[in-house]
C-alpha positions, -999 to +999 in steps of 0.1 A: +295-467-537+261-473-554+243-467-521+261-434-515+255-418-549+228-394-561+231-369-532+220-333-538+256-320-541+262-283-548+284-293-577+256-314-591+232-285-589+256-263-607+261-289-634+223-291-638+222-254-644+251-256-669+234-284-687+202-264-692+222-235-707+240-259-730+207-274-741+195-239-750+225-234-773+221-268-788+184-260-797+193-225-810+221-227-835+218-190-844+223-181-807+253-204-804+268-190-836+264-154-823+281-164-791+310-179-810+314-148-831+314-125-801+339-148-783+363-145-813+357-107-814+363-101-776+389-128-771+410-120-740+391-088-732+356-100-726+335-081-702+301-096-695+280-064-696+293-054-730+291-090-743+256-094-730+243-062-746+259-071-780+244-106-778+209-093-770+211-071-801+221-097-827+205-130-815+168-139-811+162-159-779+192-144-762+172-130-733+164-164-718+200-175-721+213-143-706+190-145-676+200-182-671+237-173-673+234-144-649+216-167-624+241-195-627+270-171-625+257-155-593+247-188-576+276-210-585+306-192-600+314-168-572+344-190-564+381-189-571+407-209-591+443-200-596+438-167-577+410-157-601+373-152-594+353-171-620+324-147-615+346-121-632+359-144-660+328-154-680+348-161-711+359-195-698+324-207-690+310-194-723+335-214-742+328-245-722+290-240-728+296-238-766+317-270-764+292-288-743+263-278-765+279-298-794+285-329-773+264-360-780+252-362-744+242-327-732+234-338-697+257-324-669+235-341-643+248-371-624+238-404-640+211-414-615+213-449-602+180-465-613+154-468-585+152-506-589+190-509-588+193-488-556+165-507-539+182-540-550+215-529-535+198-519-503+179-553-500+211-572-507+229-553-479+200-560-454+199-596-464+237-599-458+237-584-423+205-601-411+173-588-395+189-580-362+213-555-378+189-538-402+187-506-382+224-504-378+230-509-416+205-482-425+222-458-400+256-465-416+241-459-451+227-425-440+259-415-422+278-423-454+255-403-476+257-373-453+295-375-451+297-379-489+277-347-494+296-327-467+330-339-480+322-326-515+302-295-507+330-281-485+351-276-516+327-251-531+317-234-499+353-227-490+359-215-525+331-190-520+349-176-490+381-173-509+363-154-536+350-129-511+385-125-497+398-116-532+369-092-538+377-075-505+414-073-513+405-056-547+384-030-528+412-025-502+439-021-529+418+005-548+414+026-516+451+024-509+460+034-545+438+064-542+456+074-510+490+069-528+499+041-504+500+012-528+520+007-560+529-019-585+511-035-614+504-068-596+469-078-584+464-086-547+461-122-536+460-141-503+497-135-497+491-098-494+464-100-467+486-091-438+504-061-454+472-047-468+453-050-436+481-033-417+483-005-442+445+001-439+447+002-401+479+020-395+486+051-416+523+052-405+532+019-422+552+018-453+533+018-486+524-016-501+539-027-534+523-054-554+547-074-576+536-094-605+538-131-596+561-151-618+548-184-630+566-214-615+583-234-643+571-269-649+591-296-632+608-324-651+597-358-639+624-377-620+611-409-636+620-400-672+648-385-693+641-355-715+621-365-745+610-398-729+575-408-719+566-440-699+543-466-714+521-469-683+514-448-653+500-465-622+477-448-598+446-454-576+413-465-593+389-438-582+360-443-607+353-474-628+354-474-666+378-473-695+382-444-720+407-432-746+413-396-755+440-369-759+454-351-729+444-316-718+464-303-688+446-278-666+472-259-646+458-223-645+427-203-651+436-196-687+434-234-694+398-236-685+385-222-718+408-245-739+392-277-728+374-297-756+348-324-753+363-359-753+397-349-739+412-365-709+414-340-680+449-341-664+455-319-634+469-317-599+434-322-585+399-313-596+392-279-580+356-267-574+360-242-602+368-270-627+339-293-619+320-280-650+347-294-672+341-330-660+310-336-682+331-327-712+359-351-703+362-387-714+383-395-683+402-378-654+438-382-643+449-365-610+481-362-591+464-362-557+448-394-545+419-406-524+384-420-530+368-390-513+386-361-530+363-338-551+373-352-585+367-388-576+333-381-562+322-361-592+336-387-616+317-415-599+285-393-599+289-388-637+301-423-645+335-411-659+367-431-655+391-416-630+426-425-618+443-404-592+474-405-571+497-404-602+528-385-592+539-358-616+510-366-640+508-331-654+546-329-660+550-364-675+521-360-700+517-332-726+487-317-743+477-339-772+492-371-759+469-401-765+461-421-733+438-448-722+425-445-686+414-476-669+395-466-638+390-503-628+427-511-623+442-476-619+463-479-650+470-452-676+484-464-709+503-438-729+500-441-767+478-463-787+465-491-766+473-525-779+450-545-757+461-579-770+497-571-761+489-553-728+468-583-716+492-610-730+466-623-754+476-635-788+458-618-817+439-641-840 
């Protein structure tokens, strides 16, 4: 894993841009305070042009931040999560930036493996395989690095395509409404593609009706009774390290802006839109498993403990639950960790 790290991932480039914006807020307390006041004033109804103009009027140094935010938003946030285009939802990112600016470590960049350490790992591998297989070993390393980058970048590249689909559907829905051929208060999503395309192409088709999508209720875990929580959850160790923190479940777009530094990110799987939360997290717990899923790669790049493959993780745990995530063993301890008892060691 050490030989595969430090690739120029799109997610890493985005985190670098986010880190620079957070550093600007950390260095300019007046600017950060102005953003916090405006977030409170425009809560739930924030529109970036209005917010930007108000910020420029009340805070010195806002111009550089605004230009950086616009650039980051255009380059990296034209992606989707929970049927929402983050490009059109700046409130989530602004709240995350304020939170990140107050963290002890402002860097969103991956924790680079020191040059000497990388060179040492490489030499150890070459010594192990012997001179006759040096070329083969170097080819394997390069193939692994390219695969690592492709496997992670595809998450963001596909999410960009999904964002453009939603944008096109919004335009199509607007045209059909103007023609009186679309009704309902719902917003179009990928389930409406076929009916909207048919309505655009064939004037004789029935009008399209957009129903408001009902939220699916949370499932009760089959492993516990109501009101019960297991002491340990077992999953796959995906990124080494041990960290303790309170749970924050991310199950929809509205949860993105609620995440606080030091919390344990619990979700179905780290989506491309959520990657900017990872530097704030003390650890990650995912339902989906695998060493090469997006969350596992980003966690290893940032040096954050991660356990995945935990069935019903977001249903078993609740916001505010205290957990300890052991990324070495793939064990999540629920409640205050009593390490002497957990390890069978008598306290002295």
